Structures are given as C-alpha cells and as structure tokens.
MARSE-993282 format. One record per atom (N, C-alpha, C): x, y, z; residue in one letter; residue number from 1. Coordinates in steps of 0.001 Angstrom, whole numbers, plus 500000, padded with zeros to 6 digits. Layout:
% residues N
       c1       c2       c3   type   seq
        X        Y        Z      A   NUM
...
This chain:
% residues 317
       c1       c2       c3   type   seq
   524893   487599   457182      M     1
   525218   486999   458486      M     1
   524771   487924   459612      M     1
   524169   487337   460595      E     2
   523649   488132   461711      E     2
   524784   488739   462535      E     2
   524632   490026   462864      T     3
   525632   490712   463680      T     3
   525121   490844   465104      T     3
   525941   490414   466051      I     4
   525599   490542   467465      I     4
   526552   491552   468090      I     4
   525991   492586   468670      H     5
   526800   493632   469289      H     5
   526919   493338   470783      H     5
   528138   493292   471279      R     6
   528383   493130   472711      R     6
   528763   494488   473281      R     6
   528041   494913   474288      I     7
   528233   496247   474830      I     7
   527928   496228   476320      I     7
   528615   497018   477096      T     8
   528338   497089   478538      T     8
   527267   498134   478807      T     8
   526679   498062   479977      R     9
   525669   499058   480358      R     9
   526267   500456   480356      R     9
   527497   500569   480854      G    10
   528137   501882   480888      G    10
   528354   502449   479497      G    10
   528762   501580   478566      E    11
   528973   502033   477185      E    11
   527649   502424   476541      E    11
   526613   501612   476795      L    12
   525300   501935   476245      L    12
   524798   503262   476801      L    12
   525024   503478   478085      Y    13
   524605   504729   478737      Y    13
   525251   505934   478058      Y    13
   526557   505851   477791      E    14
   527260   506954   477138      E    14
   526756   507154   475710      E    14
   526479   506062   475021      L    15
   526036   506166   473632      L    15
   524656   506811   473515      L    15
   523733   506416   474371      V    16
   522368   506950   474235      V    16
   522301   508429   474594      V    16
   523301   508913   475343      W    17
   523327   510333   475680      W    17
   524254   511128   474756      W    17
   524793   510471   473741      S    18
   525685   511169   472810      S    18
   525055   511387   471438      S    18
   523960   510694   471154      Q    19
   523302   510841   469853      Q    19
   521850   510391   469988      Q    19
   520996   510816   469059      P    20
   519583   510418   469126      P    20
   519424   508901   469122      P    20
   518443   508433   469862      L    21
   518213   506997   470022      L    21
   517953   506321   468675      L    21
   517210   506984   467807      K    22
   516877   506402   466508      K    22
   518130   506178   465668      K    22
   519055   507137   465699      R    23
   520290   507011   464926      R    23
   521160   505885   465472      R    23
   521292   505807   466790      L    24
   522083   504748   467401      L    24
   521466   503383   467116      L    24
   520138   503293   467188      A    25
   519446   502037   466934      A    25
   519704   501553   465503      A    25
   519712   502496   464558      A    26
   519977   502124   463160      A    26
   521373   501532   463014      A    26
   522343   502092   463732      D    27
   523706   501557   463684      D    27
   523774   500142   464249      D    27
   522879   499850   465204      L    28
   522864   498531   465837      L    28
   521962   497546   465098      L    28
   521253   498032   464096      G    29
   520399   497156   463302      G    29
   519053   496855   463924      G    29
   518575   497721   464823      I    30
   517264   497522   465451      I    30
   516488   498828   465392      I    30
   515245   498802   465819      S    31
   514418   500009   465812      S    31
   514672   500839   467063      S    31
   514307   502107   467002      G    32
   514460   502969   468171      G    32
   513614   502501   469338      G    32
   512417   501989   469039      N    33
   511543   501479   470094      N    33
   512160   500267   470774      N    33
   512786   499380   469976      A    34
   513430   498200   470554      A    34
   514595   498593   471442      A    34
   515371   499586   471022      L    35
   516495   500029   471836      L    35
   516017   500666   473141      L    35
   514930   501419   473068      A    36
   514368   502023   474284      A    36
   513919   500947   475265      A    36
   513330   499868   474754      K    37
   512891   498771   475630      K    37
   514086   498069   476271      K    37
   515170   497921   475502      I    38
   516376   497308   476068      I    38
   516914   498176   477200      I    38
   516958   499474   476978      C    39
   517438   500401   478017      C    39
   516583   500308   479272      C    39
   515278   500251   479085      D    40
   514373   500162   480238      D    40
   514597   498852   480989      D    40
   514820   497761   480247      R    41
   514971   496453   480875      R    41
   516247   496359   481706      R    41
   517315   497022   481248      V    42
   518595   496931   481967      V    42
   518861   498176   482809      V    42
   517810   499017   482971      L    43
   517887   500224   483807      L    43
   518985   501188   483350      L    43
   519006   501463   482059      V    44
   519897   502481   481500      V    44
   519039   503688   481140      V    44
   519160   504801   481860      P    45
   518355   505987   481530      P    45
   518679   506475   480125      P    45
   517661   506914   479411      H    46
   517891   507449   478066      H    46
   517076   508719   477880      H    46
   517453   509576   476963      P    47
   516762   510859   476782      P    47
   515315   510669   476340      P    47
   514479   511608   476739      S    48
   513103   511610   476256      S    48
   513087   512108   474819      S    48
   511926   512052   474198      R    49
   511835   512413   472784      R    49
   512207   513875   472521      R    49
   511938   514747   473470      G    50
   512216   516157   473242      G    50
   513619   516595   473613      G    50
   514424   515647   474057      Y    51
   515759   515995   474551      Y    51
   516634   516612   473470      Y    51
   516666   516005   472288      W    52
   517584   516459   471240      W    52
   517083   517699   470524      W    52
   515818   518063   470739      S    53
   515314   519303   470147      S    53
   515578   520506   471039      S    53
   516030   520249   472287      A    54
   516341   521345   473213      A    54
   517671   521985   472835      A    54
   517897   523175   473397      Q    55
   519166   523857   473160      Q    55
   520296   523082   473823      Q    55
   521463   523118   473212      G    56
   522598   522318   473681      G    56
   522920   522472   475144      G    56
   522911   523703   475666      G    57
   523302   523908   477066      G    57
   522315   523334   478048      G    57
   521018   523327   477700      S    58
   519997   522859   478650      S    58
   519869   521353   478669      S    58
   520427   520666   477661      R    59
   520289   519214   477615      R    59
   520992   518531   478785      R    59
   522205   518966   479059      R    60
   523031   518243   480028      R    60
   522401   518211   481429      R    60
   521531   519177   481718      E    61
   520904   519220   483043      E    61
   519906   518077   483221      E    61
   519436   517491   482102      C    62
   518415   516438   482168      C    62
   519013   515047   482349      C    62
   520313   514929   482290      R    63
   520937   513603   482284      R    63
   521053   513029   483691      R    63
   520316   511941   483993      P    64
   520403   511321   485326      P    64
   521597   510391   485419      P    64
   522044   510047   486617      P    65
   523167   509109   486757      P    65
   522748   507688   486394      P    65
   523718   506863   486082      L    66
   523448   505456   485763      L    66
   523244   504680   487059      L    66
   522063   504088   487273      P    67
   521821   503318   488513      P    67
   522479   501953   488436      P    67
   522540   501219   489544      P    68
   523081   499848   489521      P    68
   522242   498951   488613      P    68
   522862   497915   488109      A    69
   522152   496971   487234      A    69
   521122   496188   488027      A    69
   520003   495799   487403      P    70
   519021   494958   488101      P    70
   519629   493601   488434      P    70
   519030   492911   489388      E    71
   519585   491650   489876      E    71
   519684   490585   488782      E    71
   518742   490608   487835      D    72
   518724   489567   486807      D    72
   519473   489971   485542      D    72
   520345   490958   485642      C    73
   521045   491450   484455      C    73
   522524   491652   484765      C    73
   523387   491173   483850      G    74
   524815   491416   484003      G    74
   525199   492749   483401      G    74
   526481   493069   483444      E    75
   526951   494341   482898      E    75
   527044   494302   481379      E    75
   527250   493109   480797      E    76
   527361   493011   479342      E    76
   526000   492734   478727      E    76
   525705   493425   477617      I    77
   524433   493291   476929      I    77
   524703   492815   475504      I    77
   523894   491884   475033      L    78
   523968   491403   473652      L    78
   522800   491993   472877      L    78
   523097   492692   471788      I    79
   522069   493317   470969      I    79
   522138   492728   469574      I    79
   520996   492184   469120      S    80
   520924   491553   467809      S    80
   519665   492011   467095      S    80
   519725   492038   465778      A    81
   518553   492432   464992      A    81
   517503   491331   464978      A    81
   517886   490107   465317      R    82
   516936   488994   465313      R    82
   515997   489110   466505      R    82
   514747   488849   466277      R    83
   513761   488911   467347      R    83
   514008   487781   468344      R    83
   514162   488143   469602      A    84
   514434   487143   470639      A    84
   513176   486356   470977      A    84
   513380   485129   471368      A    85
   512240   484320   471824      A    85
   511713   484888   473122      A    85
   510420   484805   473310      S    86
   509811   485352   474522      S    86
   510395   484673   475751      S    86
   510690   485481   476772      R    87
   511261   484918   477997      R    87
   510192   484388   478936      R    87
   508931   484582   478600      R    88
   507861   484048   479431      R    88
   506722   483597   478527      R    88
   506066   482569   478918      G    89
   504976   482064   478108      G    89
   503813   483038   478059      G    89
   503084   482987   476949      L    90
   501917   483846   476830      L    90
   500831   483342   477772      L    90
   500254   484257   478518      R    91
   499208   483868   479456      R    91
   498028   484819   479303      R    91
   496859   484258   479214      R    92
   495660   485086   479203      R    92
   495071   485041   480607      R    92
   494977   486193   481218      M    93
   494483   486268   482578      M    93
   493178   487046   482588      M    93
   492322   486729   483532      S    94
   491090   487493   483685      S    94
   491433   488911   484146      S    94
   490481   489820   483981      L    95
   490717   491208   484379      L    95
   491073   491298   485862      L    95
   490337   490550   486684      E    96
   490578   490603   488125      E    96
   491931   490001   488477      E    96
   492280   488883   487819      A    97
   493573   488243   488088      A    97
   494725   489164   487694      A    97
   494563   489878   486580      R    98
   495622   490783   486158      R    98
   495757   491955   487134      R    98
   494637   492485   487615      R    99
   494694   493573   488598      R    99
   495409   493107   489866      R    99
   495093   491887   490285      E   100
   495742   491350   491478      E   100
   497237   491150   491245      E   100
   497612   490702   490047      Q   101
   499024   490521   489727      Q   101
   499772   491856   489821      Q   101
   499181   492905   489264      I   102
   499813   494232   489305      I   102
   499873   494743   490737      I   102
   498784   494540   491497      A   103
   498762   494976   492894      A   103
   499799   494230   493724      A   103
   499955   492935   493479      D   104
   500961   492151   494202      D   104
   502367   492674   493915      D   104
   502621   493031   492659      A   105
   503936   493561   492292      A   105
   504198   494883   493008      A   105
   503181   495732   493078      A   106
   503334   497016   493777      A   106
   503588   496790   495268      A   106
   502872   495830   495862      A   107
   503049   495535   497283      A   107
   504468   495046   497569      A   107
   505006   494217   496689      E   108
   506374   493730   496874      E   108
   507374   494879   496850      E   108
   507184   495814   495931      L   109
   508098   496962   495841      L   109
   508013   497825   497091      L   109
   506795   498035   497595      V   110
   506616   498845   498805      V   110
   507337   498212   499987      V   110
   507189   496905   500149      L   111
   507824   496216   501269      L   111
   509345   496195   501138      L   111
   509847   496128   499909      E   112
   511292   496042   499704      E   112
   511989   497390   499866      E   112
   511392   498444   499313      A   113
   512116   499719   499257      A   113
   511296   500936   499650      A   113
   510039   500750   500040      G   114
   509227   501890   500457      G   114
   508325   502380   499341      G   114
   507297   503116   499737      V   115
   506288   503564   498782      V   115
   506845   504581   497797      V   115
   507909   505281   498161      G   116
   508458   506319   497298      G   116
   509078   505809   496014      G   116
   509454   504530   495954      V   117
   510118   503990   494755      V   117
   509128   503434   493748      V   117
   507848   503389   494111      V   118
   506861   502747   493247      V   118
   506504   503668   492079      V   118
   506752   503195   490881      T   119
   506314   503850   489650      T   119
   505610   502813   488800      T   119
   504836   503256   487841      M   120
   504144   502306   486974      M   120
   505150   501484   486179      M   120
   506249   502100   485793      K   121
   507270   501364   485046      K   121
   507897   500277   485920      K   121
   508208   500625   487173      A   122
   508822   499649   488076      A   122
   507861   498504   488385      A   122
   506585   498834   488563      V   123
   505584   497800   488853      V   123
   505416   496871   487650      V   123
   505351   497464   486460      A   124
   505200   496649   485253      A   124
   506383   495708   485085      A   124
   507574   496211   485356      R   125
   508767   495374   485234      R   125
   508709   494223   486231      R   125
   508300   494507   487468      R   126
   508209   493460   488483      R   126
   507147   492419   488101      R   126
   506039   492873   487516      A   127
   504958   491956   487149      A   127
   505237   491214   485847      A   127
   506265   491644   485105      G   128
   506586   490985   483850      G   128
   505654   491351   482717      G   128
   505122   492590   482761      I   129
   504219   493061   481710      I   129
   504710   494408   481214      I   129
   504088   494914   480170      S   130
   504476   496223   479663      S   130
   503853   497319   480516      S   130
   504481   498472   480509      E   131
   503941   499616   481246      E   131
   502573   500008   480696      E   131
   502431   499923   479362      A   132
   501153   500269   478740      A   132
   500029   499366   479256      A   132
   500328   498082   479446      L   133
   499308   497167   479958      L   133
   498935   497523   481392      L   133
   499913   497904   482197      A   134
   499620   498307   483581      A   134
   498681   499505   483610      A   134
   498866   500427   482670      Y   135
   498013   501621   482625      Y   135
   496595   501294   482156      Y   135
   496400   500143   481574      R   136
   495037   499751   481204      R   136
   494207   499407   482434      R   136
   494857   499063   483527      Y   137
   494150   498658   484741      Y   137
   494138   499739   485815      Y   137
   495132   500593   485810      F   138
   495210   501672   486800      F   138
   495666   502950   486091      F   138
   495008   504045   486396      S   139
   495327   505305   485709      S   139
   496654   505893   486158      S   139
   497160   505468   487303      G   140
   498423   505988   487797      G   140
   498811   505322   489100      G   140
   499919   505768   489666      V   141
   500463   505145   490873      V   141
   499514   505270   492060      V   141
   498919   506450   492245      I   142
   498067   506652   493421      I   142
   496829   505768   493361      I   142
   496238   505625   492197      E   143
   495083   504730   492077      E   143
   495487   503290   492387      E   143
   496664   502894   491926      L   144
   497169   501543   492201      L   144
   497421   501354   493691      L   144
   498084   502311   494320      L   145
   498376   502196   495754      L   145
   497095   502217   496586      L   145
   496119   503017   496159      A   146
   494843   503045   496879      A   146
   494145   501690   496792      A   146
   494245   501049   495641      Y   147
   493665   499708   495477      Y   147
   494334   498726   496434      Y   147
   495663   498791   496512      V   148
   496397   497890   497411      V   148
   496025   498175   498862      V   148
   495923   499465   499230      A   149
   495586   499837   500611      A   149
   494195   499338   500985      A   149
   493226   499496   500083      R   150
   491862   499034   500384      R   150
   491826   497513   500486      R   150
   492619   496846   499675      R   151
   492697   495395   499768      R   151
   493270   494981   501118      R   151
   494274   495698   501577      E   152
   494856   495398   502886      E   152
   493855   495640   504007      E   152
   493059   496690   503885      Q   153
   492051   496979   504911      Q   153
   491017   495866   504983      Q   153
   490665   495295   503849      E   154
   489722   494174   503853      E   154
   490321   492940   504532      E   154
   491593   492694   504264      I   155
   492272   491563   504910      I   155
   492314   491781   506419      I   155
   492647   493008   506819      M   156
   492723   493326   508233      M   156
   491366   493152   508915      M   156
   490302   493626   508260      A   157
   488962   493504   508835      A   157
   488568   492047   509024      A   157
   488927   491213   508064      A   158
   488595   489787   508171      A   158
   489309   489152   509356      A   158
   490561   489536   509576      M   159
   491312   488985   510705      M   159
   490760   489497   512025      M   159
   490335   490746   512062      Q   160
   489734   491285   513290      Q   160
   488395   490607   513568      Q   160
   487586   490427   512518      D   161
   486284   489781   512699      D   161
   486444   488363   513254      D   161
   487443   487644   512760      A   162
   487670   486279   513230      A   162
   488013   486259   514718      A   162
   488786   487252   515156      C   163
   489152   487324   516579      C   163
   487975   487751   517448      C   163
   487103   488613   516922      M   164
   485992   489138   517726      M   164
   484800   488198   517802      M   164
   484706   487272   516864      K   165
   483500   486454   516740      K   165
   483070   485761   518038      K   165
   483988   485198   518845      P   166
   483537   484490   520054      P   166
   483042   485414   521172      P   166
   483246   486714   521061      H   167
   482962   487638   522167      H   167
   481676   488430   521931      H   167
   481084   488876   523025      T   168
   479815   489616   522942      T   168
   479912   491021   523526      T   168
   480646   491216   524615      T   169
   480714   492542   525224      T   169
   481679   493436   524460      T   169
   481428   494748   524548      Y   170
   482240   495697   523801      Y   170
   483713   495610   524172      Y   170
   484012   495601   525474      I   171
   485419   495598   525907      I   171
   486147   494357   525397      I   171
   485490   493199   525499      D   172
   486121   491966   525024      D   172
   486321   491996   523513      D   172
   485339   492522   522797      R   173
   485460   492597   521338      R   173
   486529   493607   520925      R   173
   486633   494704   521670      A   174
   487655   495704   521365      A   174
   489059   495119   521572      A   174
   489218   494351   522660      Q   175
   490511   493727   522913      Q   175
   490826   492689   521841      Q   175
   489824   491905   521437      A   176
   490037   490916   520385      A   176
   490352   491592   519056      A   176
   489718   492741   518819      S   177
   489989   493490   517590      S   177
   491433   493968   517549      S   177
   491943   494408   518713      M   178
   493333   494854   518766      M   178
   494280   493682   518504      M   178
   493942   492502   519038      V   179
   494755   491310   518792      V   179
   494767   490994   517299      V   179
   493598   491059   516667      G   180
   493515   490809   515238      G   180
   494317   491806   514431      G   180
   494298   493062   514858      F   181
   495072   494097   514174      F   181
   496569   493818   514255      F   181
   497046   493474   515439      L   182
   498474   493194   515602      L   182
   498878   491929   514830      L   182
   497988   490935   514808      D   183
   498261   489742   514003      D   183
   498386   490117   512530      D   183
   497509   491010   512104      Y   184
   497556   491453   510702      Y   184
   498892   492128   510386      Y   184
   499312   493057   511248      V   185
   500566   493782   511003      V   185
   501735   492815   510922      V   185
   501760   491845   511840      A   186
   502859   490877   511847      A   186
   502840   489989   510604      A   186
   501658   489519   510239      E   187
   501554   488598   509100      E   187
   501812   489295   507775      E   187
   501316   490524   507629      R   188
   501435   491254   506360      R   188
   502659   492174   506332      R   188
   503508   492068   507362      R   189
   504802   492772   507406      R   189
   504664   494290   507339      R   189
   503556   494804   507893      G   190
   503398   496255   507967      G   190
   503164   496911   506621      G   190
   502553   496189   505674      L   191
   502345   496745   504339      L   191
   501451   497982   504368      L   191
   500346   497927   505093      L   192
   499442   499073   505136      L   192
   500129   500295   505735      L   192
   500905   500082   506799      Q   193
   501633   501197   507414      Q   193
   502634   501796   506430      Q   193
   503305   500940   505655      A   194
   504264   501426   504658      A   194
   503552   502209   503558      A   194
   502389   501753   503143      L   195
   501626   502464   502121      L   195
   501212   503847   502592      L   195
   500774   503928   503846      L   196
   500269   505194   504370      L   196
   501374   506192   504683      L   196
   502627   505827   504391      A   197
   503709   506809   504489      A   197
   503613   507836   503373      A   197
   502819   507545   502348      S   198
   502613   508481   501241      S   198
   501555   509506   501622      S   198
   501945   510765   501673      G   199
   500996   511824   502000      G   199
   499898   511940   500962      G   199
   500240   511779   499699      E   200
   499226   511866   498641      E   200
   498212   510744   498764      E   200
   498679   509549   499114      L   201
   497747   508440   499291      L   201
   496850   508681   500498      L   201
   497407   509193   501593      R   202
   496581   509490   502770      R   202
   495495   510504   502426      R   202
   495838   511502   501632      R   203
   494832   512502   501237      R   203
   493747   511862   500369      R   203
   494124   510936   499528      T   204
   493155   510253   498675      T   204
   492180   509423   499504      T   204
   492690   508767   500533      L   205
   491862   507891   501368      L   205
   491197   508621   502524      L   205
   491513   509895   502692      S   206
   491031   510647   503860      S   206
   489512   510644   504013      S   206
   488716   510883   502957      P   207
   487247   510876   503153      P   207
   486739   509543   503683      P   207
   487276   508438   503169      E   208
   486868   507124   503655      E   208
   487270   506937   505112      E   208
   488480   507388   505435      H   209
   488979   507239   506803      H   209
   488116   508032   507786      H   209
   487766   509270   507422      R   210
   486933   510080   508325      R   210
   485569   509444   508518      R   210
   485010   508893   507441      S   211
   483707   508251   507541      S   211
   483763   507031   508450      S   211
   484794   506201   508289      R   212
   484937   505013   509143      R   212
   485151   505411   510598      R   212
   485964   506439   510817      T   213
   486261   506861   512184      T   213
   485006   507363   512886      T   213
   484201   508173   512180      A   214
   482965   508691   512779      A   214
   482019   507547   513116      A   214
   481914   506577   512201      W   215
   481029   505438   512445      W   215
   481523   504599   513615      W   215
   482835   504314   513656      A   216
   483378   503485   514733      A   216
   483258   504172   516084      A   216
   483465   505496   516108      T   217
   483307   506249   517365      T   217
   481872   506147   517859      T   217
   480926   506301   516947      H   218
   479510   506209   517325      H   218
   479179   504825   517883      H   218
   479600   503777   517168      V   219
   479280   502411   517600      V   219
   479909   502116   518955      V   219
   481170   502515   519124      S   220
   481866   502232   520379      S   220
   481201   502919   521563      S   220
   480922   504215   521413      S   221
   480316   504956   522525      S   221
   478910   504453   522818      S   221
   478170   504052   521783      T   222
   476812   503535   521986      T   222
   476840   502200   522712      T   222
   477765   501311   522309      K   223
   477870   500008   522962      K   223
   478229   500154   524443      K   223
   479174   501044   524726      L   224
   479552   501256   526128      L   224
   478397   501840   526930      L   224
   477630   502718   526303      L   225
   476476   503301   526991      L   225
   475427   502233   527265      L   225
   475130   501408   526272      Q   226
   474103   500379   526432      Q   226
   474502   499311   527430      Q   226
   475748   498850   527340      Q   227
   476180   497696   528120      Q   227
   476657   498062   529519      Q   227
   477243   499252   529661      S   228
   477845   499589   530959      S   228
   477428   500933   531503      S   228
   476591   501667   530783      G   229
   476138   502967   531262      G   229
   477207   504044   531211      G   229
   478275   503830   530468      V   230
   479343   504827   530356      V   230
   478852   505980   529489      V   230
   478967   507223   529938      P   231
   478499   508365   529136      P   231
   479104   508361   527734      P   231
   478328   508850   526785      V   232
   478737   508821   525383      V   232
   480066   509535   525160      V   232
   480214   510722   525748      E   233
   481446   511483   525507      E   233
   482670   510768   526077      E   233
   482476   510041   527186      V   234
   483576   509283   527774      V   234
   483908   508062   526907      V   234
   482880   507355   526450      G   235
   483111   506191   525597      G   235
   483791   506571   524291      G   235
   483373   507692   523686      G   236
   483994   508143   522445      G   236
   485453   508515   522641      G   236
   485726   509232   523737      A   237
   487114   509611   524020      A   237
   487964   508371   524299      A   237
   487385   507403   525008      G   238
   488119   506175   525305      G   238
   488472   505415   524040      G   238
   487530   505391   523080      W   239
   487812   504700   521818      W   239
   488973   505357   521076      W   239
   488988   506690   521062      H   240
   490072   507390   520365      H   240
   491426   507117   521029      H   240
   491430   507008   522346      I   241
   492683   506702   523047      I   241
   493155   505286   522686      I   241
   492230   504337   522694      L   242
   492579   502963   522324      L   242
   493059   502899   520878      L   242
   492402   503640   520016      R   243
   492784   503674   518604      R   243
   494213   504189   518443      R   243
   494526   505278   519143      A   244
   495869   505851   519046      A   244
   496916   504873   519582      A   244
   496585   504187   520663      S   245
   497525   503220   521242      S   245
   497771   502055   520289      S   245
   496693   501541   519694      A   246
   496830   500422   518766      A   246
   497625   500832   517530      A   246
   497341   502023   517014      T   247
   498045   502502   515822      T   247
   499542   502639   516099      T   247
   499870   503178   517261      R   248
   501283   503338   517622      R   248
   501971   501982   517769      R   248
   501304   501049   518435      A   249
   501883   499714   518592      A   249
   502084   499057   517231      A   249
   501122   499254   516325      G   250
   501240   498690   514992      G   250
   502417   499257   514223      G   250
   502658   500555   514360      K   251
   503793   501184   513679      K   251
   505117   500628   514208      K   251
   505217   500490   515525      L   252
   506449   499956   516108      L   252
   506674   498513   515678      L   252
   505592   497743   515626      L   253
   505687   496353   515185      L   253
   506105   496285   513710      L   253
   505524   497158   512892      A   254
   505837   497160   511460      A   254
   507296   497535   511205      A   254
   507847   498406   512033      R   255
   509228   498856   511856      R   255
   510247   497924   512500      R   255
   509768   496862   513126      G   256
   510669   495918   513758      G   256
   511211   496393   515098      G   256
   510628   497428   515670      K   257
   511077   497940   516962      K   257
   510351   497294   518130      K   257
   509387   496437   517796      L   258
   508606   495773   518832      L   258
   508240   494392   518291      L   258
   508451   493353   519123      S   259
   508078   492007   518687      S   259
   506569   491839   518809      S   259
   506045   490826   518101      R   260
   504591   490578   518190      R   260
   504217   490203   519616      R   260
   505047   489428   520284      E   261
   504745   489023   521659      E   261
   504696   490227   522590      E   261
   505700   491113   522478      R   262
   505734   492282   523346      R   262
   504578   493230   523014      R   262
   504255   493345   521734      A   263
   503128   494201   521347      A   263
   501831   493676   521953      A   263
   501677   492347   521994      G   264
   500488   491759   522590      G   264
   500403   492020   524078      G   264
   501548   491951   524748      V   265
   501577   492227   526192      V   265
   501162   493669   526463      V   265
   501713   494605   525685      L   266
   501373   496013   525865      L   266
   499902   496263   525552      L   266
   499400   495622   524491      A   267
   497999   495799   524130      A   267
   497081   495301   525241      A   267
   497414   494168   525827      S   268
   496608   493624   526925      S   268
   496623   494551   528131      S   268
   497800   495117   528419      A   269
   497900   496033   529551      A   269
   497057   497280   529315      A   269
   497086   497792   528088      I   270
   496287   498971   527758      I   270
   494801   498667   527893      I   270
   494377   497525   527363      M   271
   492964   497172   527419      M   271
   492508   496880   528842      M   271
   493360   496252   529643      D   272
   492993   495995   531038      D   272
   492798   497310   531788      D   272
   493702   498268   531528      G   273
   493550   499574   532164      G   273
   492300   500279   531691      G   273
   492007   500181   530369      A   274
   490804   500814   529831      A   274
   489550   500187   530425      A   274
   489562   498862   530547      R   275
   488409   498170   531120      R   275
   488132   498664   532542      R   275
   489203   498733   533351      E   276
   489040   499139   534744      E   276
   488518   500565   534857      E   276
   489119   501468   534081      R   277
   488733   502883   534178      R   277
   487336   503132   533622      R   277
   487059   502564   532436      L   278
   485767   502833   531823      L   278
   484618   502231   532618      L   278
   484815   500997   533086      L   279
   483719   500342   533799      L   279
   483520   500895   535215      L   279
   484518   501633   535718      S   280
   484359   502252   537030      S   280
   483854   503696   536914      S   280
   483625   504161   535690      W   281
   483152   505528   535485      W   281
   481715   505658   535987      W   281
   481357   506819   536568      P   282
   479972   507010   537030      P   282
   478971   506718   535921      P   282
   477961   505914   536234      R   283
   477003   505476   535224      R   283
   476043   506598   534823      R   283
   475476   506441   533620      D   284
   474442   507349   533128      D   284
   473243   506493   532720      D   284
   472510   505947   533718      P   285
   471437   504994   533409      P   285
   470318   505602   532563      P   285
   470027   506892   532764      E   286
   468949   507512   531992      E   286
   469309   507552   530503      E   286
   470549   507915   530217      A   287
   470973   507965   528805      A   287
   470997   506564   528211      A   287
   471418   505584   529008      A   288
   471449   504203   528520      A   288
   470045   503724   528190      A   288
   469081   504063   529045      A   289
   467699   503658   528793      A   289
   467148   504362   527560      A   289
   467528   505646   527396      A   290
   467054   506400   526231      A   290
   467633   505851   524938      A   290
   468854   505327   525007      A   291
   469487   504791   523807      A   291
   468765   503552   523324      A   291
   468259   502752   524262      G   292
   467529   501556   523888      G   292
   468422   500485   523292      G   292
   467850   499346   522957      P   293
   468649   498239   522416      P   293
   469247   498531   521041      P   293
   468607   499423   520264      K   294
   469138   499721   518928      K   294
   470152   500856   518938      K   294
   470229   501572   520061      G   295
   471228   502627   520166      G   295
   470823   503892   519446      G   295
   471754   504846   519430      R   296
   471520   506134   518775      R   296
   471649   505979   517272      R   296
   471161   506974   516551      K   297
   471260   506959   515092      K   297
   472714   507121   514684      K   297
   473184   506205   513856      A   298
   474595   506227   513449      A   298
   474821   507231   512336      A   298
   476015   507824   512269      P   299
   476337   508713   511152      P   299
   476417   507925   509864      P   299
   476156   508600   508756      R   300
   476205   507932   507463      R   300
   477652   507623   507096      R   300
   477840   506458   506466      R   301
   479168   506079   505996      R   301
   479184   506099   504478      R   301
   480299   506524   503909      S   302
   480432   506520   502456      S   302
   480430   505081   501957      S   302
   480123   504906   500659      S   303
   480110   503565   500089      S   303
   481476   502914   500185      S   303
   482542   503716   500015      R   304
   483900   503188   500134      R   304
   484151   502692   501557      R   304
   483708   503465   502555      A   305
   483941   503082   503951      A   305
   483154   501829   504303      A   305
   481915   501711   503759      R   306
   481131   500515   504038      R   306
   481755   499293   503398      R   306
   482294   499463   502197      A   307
   482880   498326   501497      A   307
   484225   497952   502058      A   307
   484938   498931   502608      G   308
   486284   498683   503104      G   308
   486282   498157   504524      G   308
   487467   498063   505075      A   309
   487613   497548   506438      A   309
   487553   498676   507431      A   309
   487567   498304   508681      R   310
   487640   499313   509726      R   310
   489002   499968   509736      R   310
   489080   501077   510436      A   311
   490366   501745   510571      A   311
   491346   500810   511272      A   311
   492667   501006   511064      P   312
   493645   500082   511664      P   312
   493782   500249   513162      P   312
   492751   499864   513882      D   313
   492751   499982   515328      D   313
   491602   499152   515856      D   313
   491411   499076   517167      P   314
   490346   498244   517717      P   314
   488972   498875   517529      P   314
   488382   498781   516371      A   315
   487047   499333   516139      A   315
   485997   498359   516667      A   315
   484922   498889   517138      A   316
   483873   498033   517700      A   316
   482853   497705   516640      A   316
   482080   496687   516911      S   317
   480971   496349   516013      S   317
   479830   495790   516848      S   317
C-alpha cells in the first residue's frame, strides 16, 4: 500500500538539517534527488553535498533561515513514492522561443523585486523549467541579464525611431527621441533602469555603451554644425547635457517619482531651452562648410553597439 507522508515546510526544514538528505529520502521512500527537488520547489533550504563531510562545529554556520513559502504552495507538503503526474504539458520550443521565455522570466523578477534577487534557480522556477535547462541557454545570471538589457535597448531604439521619423532637423529629432525614450520607460515600467542597477552588468555593457556614446556625440555635433553652424565642441557638450537630463527624467519616471505627463513637460522645457541657446550660439560657417554634407569621419562602433540600440537618451541620427 502506498504511503503518503504529510509534513509541514517547517518540519521538513528541521529534518533536512538534522540528517543527510539521502538518508531522510530513504525513510520517505523517495530518492535524494527527488527530495532535493521538492525542497527547491517549496523554498526549503537544504545542505549542499559537502555539508555533512564538514566538521560538526562549522556546519551550523552554513544554515540559512527558512524563507516564506512561495505563493503557489501551502505550508503542508505531501510526499509519496509514486511519480506525480506532470503539472504542465510537454512543450517543444524553438531555441529562440526558449531564450525569450527565460528572458521574460528574468525580466518579471527584476520588475517585481529588483535585479539583486535574480538567480538562475529563481528564473528557472518562474519559467517552469529546470535550472539545468536554463544553463543550456545562458552561462550565468550576468549573461542572461545582458541579453535582457540588449533586448530592451532594441525596443527603446524602435520607439525612438518611430517618434523621430517625421522630423528632419537635429533639434526636432532630438526632442522626438526624448519623447520616445520617456514613452519607452513608461511602457516598459523602467525595466532597463532596474537592470542597470547592477554594477556587474554595467561593467559588462560598458564597452558597448562607450562606443554608442562616442558615435552619438559625433553625429549630434556634426548635425548641429552642418544645419546650424554650431561649433563642434558646443554641439557635443550640448548633447551630453541633454543626455544627462533625459537619463535623470527617465530614472524619476521609472521610480514613480514623476508622472509621464510631467516628465514630458520637463523634457519639452529642456529642449526648448536647448534650442534657443544652441541656435543663438555664434556660428562657425567655415567649419560647417569644411564638414560638408557627409560630415566628419565618425568614430568606429563595436559590433554590439551597432546591433544594439542607442543609449537611453535623446541620441541623434
């Protein structure tokens, strides 16, 4: 006759820290691997494989506290030797679809609790797959987060391009780009800003960011020189000021400290002031003529920067 063990999470937590997992699993009529999976599913921390080989005094320092139960799990657990029916249908997904599924799960975790809580185990649990399967697509958390960040940059670039398309002059396109950026932050709930709270992720993306920034600075200053005769050094400095303003507005919007409407009003005021100051700057007609219709030679961009979106600010094109 099949034996079903009824046990609470608290009782299971005490048991797994009182004896080796394999021995406890044998008492319950299941394998050690099955018991470890049950613990992972109900968020009951259990010792690593080397825990019981350590000296007695050093073991207790490794024991973490019992966290709250997951939303889809009660306090009582039923453990049976019979193999349970799968809780989800088998699905064969393409490689790209599976990567997107894992990335979506990571994005949800970032938005709910911040980038610091994202682990491969947590992402796999959210996606409804095994941790081992998640590692087949991403070597670790930073690679996964970088994938999500680059995906967000592409979405942002598409929204900026849509806003800039009707405009031809640099100032108008820069203002439209800022509108597109703020629309992106509002629609995507500040996901990119939340991702970039990770210092390790920022360091990983830094070469791409520097390449995009150098390219955008060059394009912006060249456009202002060609169209309005604004000296290159002034146009470049103006772009950096606009970039900093847009980035700050985006952070406030992402944190809920600024509404989308108010952010738009502030962005318009900043751009109107920039338009007035830049276009009233003493002209440099000789430099503008020397630049010609094709402009100055642009700095080289990395393949990642070319494939990705512009920096999260009003970049020119």
